[in-house]
C-alpha positions, 0 to 999 in steps of 0.5 A, a space after each residue: 942246063 942251057 945244053 940239056 934244055 936245047 938238045 935233050 928236051 923232045 915231046 913229040 905232037 901226035 894227033 889228039 885221036 892218037 893219044 886219046 888212047 892212054 894204052 897206046 905206044 905213042 901216048 905213053 911215050 909222049 907222057 913220059 917225055 911231058 913228065 921228064 921235061 916237067 922234072 927238068 923245069 924243076 930242077 932248072 927252077 931250084 937254081 933260082 937265088 943261085 943263078 941269075 933270076 933272068 937266066 933261070 926264067 929264061 930256061 924255065 918258062 920261055 925255052 920248057 914251059 912255053 916252047 915245048 910244055 904248053 904245046 903238051 898241055 893245050 893238046 891234053 883233052 880237058 879234064 882231070 889229066 890237064 889239071 894235074 899237068 897245069 898242077 905240077 907246072 905250077 908247083 914248080 915256079 919259085 914263089 920268089 917271081 910272083 913277090 912283085 907283081 900287083 893283083 891279078 897280073 902274071 910274069 909276061 911269059 906266063 901270059 899263055 899258060 895263065 889264059 890256058 888256066 882261066 879257061 
């Protein structure tokens, strides 16, 4: 899993003006790479309970979400596409990670993502 996250994930960052045109090749390529990384996040999260939780969280949240996915989400204009991306990321996260949290708090690795959701 670690090798896949470190070597196979690539989401190019293009200027917003380039990706705003959804029919452009750059926009389509960036979107395919984003959704491929979301699928990998989902697959990594499935190992929760089998592999040590801290290892799964590090790969899924610190490396995938914060390093790749969040940058793309922040560069996606606010609207339905951004909401869909956020919903899919949230759907990947195991509920067990949130059971011991007190109301109004989140995992440290999710702080930036949570702030984006609040905005």
